[in-house]
Structure formats: C-alpha cells, structure tokens
Residue frames as qw, qx, qy, qz and C-alpha x, y, z in Angstrom:
[[0.556, -0.073, -0.265, 0.785, -55.68, 24.08, 30.07],
 [0.116, -0.910, -0.378, 0.126, -56.76, 27.17, 31.94],
 [0.331, 0.797, -0.073, 0.500, -55.38, 30.61, 31.30],
 [0.560, -0.101, -0.458, 0.683, -52.56, 31.57, 33.72],
 [0.231, -0.918, -0.297, -0.127, -53.52, 34.21, 36.27],
 [0.454, 0.433, -0.297, 0.719, -50.88, 36.87, 36.78],
 [0.365, -0.430, -0.534, 0.630, -50.31, 38.39, 40.20],
 [0.048, 0.930, 0.344, 0.117, -52.26, 41.62, 40.68],
 [0.495, 0.181, -0.099, 0.844, -50.24, 44.82, 40.53],
 [0.184, -0.815, -0.387, 0.391, -50.85, 47.72, 42.85],
 [0.372, 0.899, 0.092, 0.210, -50.46, 51.14, 41.16],
 [0.273, -0.900, 0.340, 0.011, -47.56, 52.06, 43.44],
 [0.777, -0.264, 0.524, 0.226, -45.62, 48.96, 42.33],
 [0.744, 0.635, 0.197, 0.066, -45.54, 49.61, 38.58],
 [0.224, 0.908, -0.344, 0.083, -42.48, 51.89, 38.49],
 [0.429, -0.588, 0.683, -0.057, -40.37, 49.60, 40.69],
 [0.832, 0.154, 0.533, 0.003, -41.41, 46.52, 38.71],
 [0.630, 0.773, 0.026, 0.070, -40.49, 48.27, 35.46],
 [0.011, -0.862, 0.501, -0.077, -37.10, 49.36, 36.82],
 [0.677, -0.332, 0.656, -0.024, -36.37, 45.78, 37.87],
 [0.829, 0.442, 0.334, 0.077, -36.95, 44.60, 34.30],
 [0.377, 0.893, -0.219, 0.115, -34.57, 47.25, 32.95],
 [0.326, -0.723, 0.603, -0.086, -31.93, 46.21, 35.46],
 [0.785, -0.102, 0.610, -0.021, -32.27, 42.54, 34.54],
 [0.770, 0.534, 0.317, 0.148, -32.25, 42.77, 30.73],
 [0.422, -0.556, 0.301, 0.650, -28.79, 43.77, 29.53],
 [0.159, -0.079, 0.655, 0.735, -29.69, 43.58, 25.82],
 [0.441, 0.560, 0.474, -0.516, -33.05, 45.21, 25.08],
 [0.473, 0.383, 0.619, 0.496, -34.33, 45.47, 21.53],
 [0.033, 0.521, -0.003, -0.853, -34.35, 48.82, 19.76],
 [0.465, 0.574, 0.643, 0.201, -36.91, 49.45, 17.03],
 [0.014, -0.511, 0.158, 0.845, -36.39, 52.19, 14.47],
 [0.647, 0.630, 0.366, -0.226, -37.94, 52.98, 11.10],
 [0.338, -0.252, 0.604, 0.677, -36.23, 52.50, 7.74],
 [0.225, -0.087, -0.540, -0.806, -38.55, 54.32, 5.33],
 [0.707, -0.233, -0.073, -0.663, -41.77, 52.40, 5.86],
 [0.829, -0.001, -0.558, 0.037, -40.07, 49.28, 7.26],
 [0.592, -0.749, 0.233, -0.185, -39.56, 48.75, 11.00],
 [0.641, 0.402, -0.590, 0.281, -36.09, 47.48, 11.98],
 [0.723, -0.648, 0.115, -0.209, -35.34, 45.79, 15.31],
 [0.682, 0.366, -0.533, 0.342, -31.99, 44.88, 16.82],
 [0.707, -0.589, -0.285, 0.267, -30.54, 44.13, 20.24],
 [0.223, 0.778, -0.245, 0.534, -28.51, 46.93, 21.80],
 [0.671, -0.300, -0.477, 0.482, -26.40, 47.26, 24.92],
 [0.122, -0.953, -0.116, -0.252, -27.19, 50.49, 26.75],
 [0.558, 0.305, -0.391, 0.666, -24.12, 52.32, 28.06],
 [0.014, 0.000, -0.505, 0.863, -26.09, 54.17, 30.75],
 [0.295, -0.582, -0.675, -0.343, -29.61, 54.27, 32.15],
 [0.000, -0.035, 0.413, -0.910, -30.97, 57.14, 34.26],
 [0.533, 0.254, 0.449, -0.670, -34.44, 56.14, 35.40],
 [0.710, 0.430, 0.557, -0.006, -36.12, 55.49, 32.05],
 [0.356, 0.871, -0.269, -0.206, -33.78, 57.66, 29.97],
 [0.905, -0.082, 0.346, 0.236, -31.53, 55.24, 28.13],
 [0.100, 0.820, -0.440, -0.351, -28.19, 55.94, 26.43],
 [0.916, 0.186, 0.337, 0.117, -27.09, 53.76, 23.53],
 [0.212, -0.617, 0.508, 0.563, -23.69, 53.94, 21.84],
 [0.767, 0.558, 0.314, -0.045, -23.57, 53.63, 18.08],
 [0.481, -0.245, 0.442, 0.716, -21.13, 53.87, 15.22],
 [0.259, 0.564, -0.100, -0.778, -21.65, 56.48, 12.54],
 [0.226, 0.277, -0.764, -0.538, -21.48, 53.88, 9.76],
 [0.195, 0.220, 0.937, -0.188, -24.27, 51.71, 11.14],
 [0.067, -0.416, -0.673, -0.608, -27.53, 51.65, 9.23],
 [0.282, -0.723, -0.608, 0.168, -29.52, 52.70, 12.32],
 [0.269, -0.390, -0.035, 0.880, -27.63, 56.02, 12.23],
 [0.079, -0.086, -0.498, -0.859, -29.36, 56.91, 8.96],
 [0.311, -0.518, -0.769, -0.208, -32.68, 55.54, 10.21],
 [0.350, -0.644, -0.473, 0.488, -32.60, 57.62, 13.42],
 [0.166, -0.245, 0.147, 0.944, -31.42, 60.73, 11.55],
 [0.182, -0.230, -0.611, -0.736, -34.44, 60.41, 9.23],
 [0.616, -0.525, -0.328, -0.488, -36.90, 59.54, 12.03],
 [0.105, 0.422, -0.698, 0.569, -35.76, 59.82, 15.68],
 [0.741, -0.265, 0.195, -0.585, -38.87, 58.09, 17.05],
 [0.420, 0.269, -0.865, 0.052, -37.77, 54.74, 18.48],
 [0.795, -0.443, 0.041, -0.411, -38.89, 52.11, 20.93],
 [0.133, 0.414, -0.868, 0.242, -36.92, 49.92, 23.33],
 [0.859, -0.265, -0.212, -0.383, -38.33, 46.61, 24.54],
 [0.039, -0.470, 0.806, -0.359, -36.93, 44.98, 27.68],
 [0.850, -0.166, -0.381, -0.324, -37.81, 41.44, 28.76],
 [0.413, -0.584, 0.620, -0.323, -37.10, 39.83, 32.15],
 [0.071, 0.206, -0.975, -0.032, -36.31, 36.18, 32.76],
 [0.264, 0.330, 0.827, -0.372, -39.91, 35.74, 33.90],
 [0.213, 0.420, 0.671, 0.573, -41.15, 37.40, 30.68],
 [0.029, -0.843, -0.340, 0.416, -42.29, 40.65, 32.25],
 [0.516, 0.439, 0.353, 0.646, -41.93, 43.37, 29.66],
 [0.097, -0.760, -0.150, 0.624, -41.14, 47.09, 29.57],
 [0.505, 0.546, 0.410, 0.527, -41.55, 49.18, 26.45],
 [0.208, -0.645, -0.064, 0.733, -40.01, 52.63, 26.29],
 [0.457, 0.709, 0.405, 0.352, -41.35, 54.73, 23.44],
 [0.346, -0.755, -0.016, 0.557, -39.13, 57.72, 22.93],
 [0.473, 0.877, -0.064, 0.059, -37.10, 60.09, 20.83],
 [0.832, -0.144, 0.069, 0.531, -33.41, 59.46, 20.16],
 [0.115, 0.987, -0.100, 0.040, -31.20, 62.52, 20.39],
 [0.730, 0.342, -0.328, 0.492, -27.46, 62.65, 19.79],
 [0.600, -0.711, -0.191, 0.314, -25.76, 63.32, 23.12],
 [0.428, 0.719, -0.085, 0.541, -23.80, 66.57, 22.97],
 [0.503, -0.830, 0.155, -0.183, -23.21, 67.09, 26.72],
 [0.532, 0.561, -0.587, 0.242, -19.43, 66.60, 26.85],
 [0.266, -0.464, 0.671, -0.514, -19.35, 66.07, 30.62],
 [0.840, -0.005, 0.364, -0.402, -21.96, 63.31, 30.48],
 [0.833, 0.481, -0.270, -0.050, -20.29, 61.78, 27.42],
 [0.223, 0.598, -0.690, 0.342, -17.01, 61.71, 29.39],
 [0.561, -0.287, 0.609, -0.483, -18.74, 59.93, 32.29],
 [0.927, 0.237, 0.114, -0.267, -20.17, 57.33, 29.90],
 [0.629, 0.611, -0.464, 0.123, -16.77, 56.93, 28.25],
 [0.050, -0.554, 0.714, -0.425, -15.02, 56.50, 31.61],
 [0.672, -0.146, 0.548, -0.476, -17.60, 53.92, 32.79],
 [0.906, 0.335, 0.163, -0.204, -17.41, 51.74, 29.65],
 [0.428, -0.529, 0.631, 0.373, -14.11, 49.96, 29.02],
 [0.638, 0.340, 0.648, 0.241, -15.52, 48.32, 25.88],
 [0.328, 0.932, 0.154, 0.000, -16.00, 51.75, 24.28],
 [0.196, -0.865, 0.415, 0.202, -12.45, 52.75, 25.20],
 [0.584, -0.249, 0.720, 0.280, -10.94, 49.48, 23.96],
 [0.588, 0.487, 0.612, 0.205, -12.89, 49.46, 20.70],
 [0.306, 0.905, 0.236, 0.180, -12.83, 53.14, 19.77],
 [0.684, 0.132, -0.138, 0.704, -9.59, 54.31, 21.41],
 [0.156, -0.018, -0.159, 0.975, -10.63, 57.93, 21.95],
 [0.169, 0.616, 0.608, -0.471, -13.73, 59.78, 23.06],
 [0.214, 0.668, -0.146, -0.698, -13.10, 62.03, 20.06],
 [0.303, 0.028, 0.863, 0.404, -13.31, 59.15, 17.57],
 [0.343, 0.180, -0.189, -0.902, -15.55, 60.55, 14.81],
 [0.406, -0.112, -0.838, -0.347, -17.31, 57.18, 14.46],
 [0.174, -0.282, -0.814, 0.478, -18.77, 57.40, 18.00],
 [0.361, -0.404, -0.207, -0.815, -22.34, 58.51, 18.50],
 [0.075, -0.214, -0.861, 0.455, -24.22, 58.15, 21.79],
 [0.313, -0.468, -0.470, -0.680, -27.99, 58.49, 21.62],
 [0.151, 0.060, 0.652, -0.741, -30.01, 59.69, 24.59],
 [0.255, -0.379, -0.772, -0.442, -33.45, 58.12, 24.28],
 [0.208, -0.061, 0.371, -0.903, -35.89, 60.45, 25.99],
 [0.066, 0.335, 0.939, -0.050, -39.05, 58.59, 27.03],
 [0.336, -0.160, -0.235, -0.898, -42.43, 59.73, 25.78],
 [0.835, -0.251, -0.042, -0.488, -44.29, 56.69, 27.13],
 [0.096, 0.339, -0.915, 0.197, -43.22, 53.81, 29.35],
 [0.822, -0.161, -0.115, -0.534, -45.38, 50.71, 29.76],
 [0.149, -0.339, 0.903, -0.216, -45.02, 47.58, 31.91],
 [0.831, -0.028, -0.259, -0.492, -46.69, 44.22, 31.35],
 [0.512, -0.361, 0.754, -0.198, -46.49, 41.19, 33.60],
 [0.106, 0.139, -0.921, -0.348, -46.21, 37.86, 31.80],
 [0.085, -0.364, -0.917, -0.142, -49.61, 36.53, 30.73],
 [0.080, 0.502, 0.460, -0.728, -51.41, 39.66, 31.92],
 [0.324, 0.457, 0.649, 0.514, -51.99, 40.78, 28.33],
 [0.020, -0.943, -0.277, -0.182, -52.44, 44.37, 29.44],
 [0.499, 0.317, -0.230, 0.773, -49.97, 47.19, 29.85],
 [0.371, -0.816, -0.338, 0.288, -49.68, 49.50, 32.83],
 [0.306, 0.838, -0.077, 0.445, -48.46, 53.04, 32.24],
 [0.696, -0.275, -0.287, 0.599, -45.31, 53.82, 34.20],
 [0.081, -0.993, -0.086, 0.020, -44.94, 57.25, 35.74],
 [0.785, 0.153, -0.024, 0.600, -41.46, 57.91, 34.33],
 [0.122, 0.786, 0.003, 0.606, -41.61, 61.64, 35.01],
 [0.653, -0.755, -0.026, -0.055, -41.23, 61.13, 38.77],
 [0.828, -0.136, 0.068, 0.540, -37.56, 60.30, 38.15],
 [0.385, 0.578, 0.123, 0.709, -37.03, 63.60, 36.34],
 [0.297, -0.831, -0.038, -0.468, -38.18, 65.50, 39.42],
 [0.854, -0.485, -0.105, 0.157, -36.09, 63.50, 41.90]]
C-alpha cells in the first residue's frame, strides 16, 4: 500500500484552511498540566475571535487549579477529514465585563446552567495564541498559521 499524498497547500491558504477546521470542530481538546502530568479533555468554546478562543469553566473543576498553577495550554481541533489545528497559548481569566456579557448573552446553556453572570462558580478563559499550526491529514508536517493578521484586522 502506497503512502497517501495530501493536496499541496499554498502559503496563502493556510489561515483559511485552519479557520475552517476551527469552525467545523465544536469540541476541541484542551491540554493543561497537572504538576508533571499532562491532562486532556474536550471543551466547548463559548466564543472564537480568529484564533483567540474563549472557554467557560467552573471554579470547582480540576483544570481551574491546573491553569492557575500553569496557564500554558494547547487546544487541538480536528476536522471530519482529519485536518488538524493546534493552538498553543496562554489561558487568562476574562475580566472584561462587556465581553463577558456578550458571551453570556450568546450562550443559553451558560444562562440555563448558571443562572446569573455573577455566579461565583463561572470562569471564562481567554486563550491567547502563541503559536498556531495546521496539518492536512497524512501530510505529517505542520504549517505555521499567521494568526496575528486577525489581531490587526
């Protein structure tokens, strides 16, 4: 059996291909560090701005302690065709009340489950990208995504 040959990718396509993967995968995996042990779990982002991803969390969850001790995280998105995007970043607690209100208003599940935006159990992390990489299925090589172009737009 011969090795599959992925379609070539032009440099100008990488960002759009990566965004398409983010749009398709509703439940990416979030990796954090628990001491010296990596921990991975699916999450459901509550907002995505370019490659900045917002993830809601409850204060009592174990990942809260993990991220407080080490905010360096990685998200991995996978499309139906097995294209992959990895966002390496830093998780920061969202303190912008206006943005938090927008997220709250746009997410009925948060409202139904937590009842109030002022629920002390609610934490929303803003994951600021440090590196974004895209890989087409079977390509076995990553392409760096220019995620900073979104910040300037």
